[in-house]
N, C-alpha and C positions, 0 to 999 in steps of 0.2 A: 392764315389765304387762303382760300378756296380750295376745294381738290380741284384735280385737272379733268380735262373732259375729252373724252376719244366720241369725236366724230364718226361718221358713215357717206357723208358727203364726199363729191369727187372733185366741188370745186366750189372758189374761197364763198360763193353766193349762194349755196348749198350751206356751208357751216355756219355762216351768218344766219342762217336759216334755223341751223338747229339750236343752236348757242341761243339765241332772243326765246326759242320755247324752250327752254329747259331755265331758263330763268326765270321764265313767267311762270314754270311749274311752282321753285322754288318761294318767289312771291306771294302764288297763294296757299304754301304750306307755311308760311310765315306767316300763323297767326293772331300775335301779338302785337307786332307794328302796320302791316296790313299795305304793306309796300303796294307803288303801286310808278315804278320809274319805267317801265319798259311797255310800248303796247305794238302789235301788229294788225296790222288791215290788210285781210285780202281779195282783189279788184279779179273775180276772172275774166270778164266782162275784156279787161286790158293783160289779163293775165299779168298782172305787178302782188307783188307784196312789198306792202312799207312796214318800216320798222321806224319807230320813235322810242327813244333811249333816254335819259337824265340818271346824272351821278352826283351823290353827295360829294363836295370837294372842298378840299382844303387851300389857302391856297398862302403863298409866302414871297417875295423878294429876295429872289440871287445874291451877293455880293456884286455881280457884274449890272446891278440895279431890274433886271428880267421878273415880269411876271412869273412866277413857276405854280400848275395848279396841278396839283393830288387827288384823283379818287379817293374815297375814302368808301370800307368796305360795307357795305347797308345788307346782307344778306348773313344768316347766321352759317 
C-alpha cells in the first residue's frame, strides 16, 4: 500500500492537483518501468488545469453478476 500523502491545499480541486503532481513525480522516479499513466496540462489563457489518469485494473464478476473493477498498484 502506498504511503499516505498530506496535502496543503484547502480545496478538493487543489488537493487533486497536488496528488497529480506527486504521482507524476513518482512515475518519473520509476526508471525501471517508465510508467506514464498521469498527464497534466496547464492552460494559462483559460486558467484551467487538465488531469488525465489511467490505472491498471483487475476485473471480476460478483455473485450478483455485477462487473467489479479494482485498480492495481503500479508505483513502487
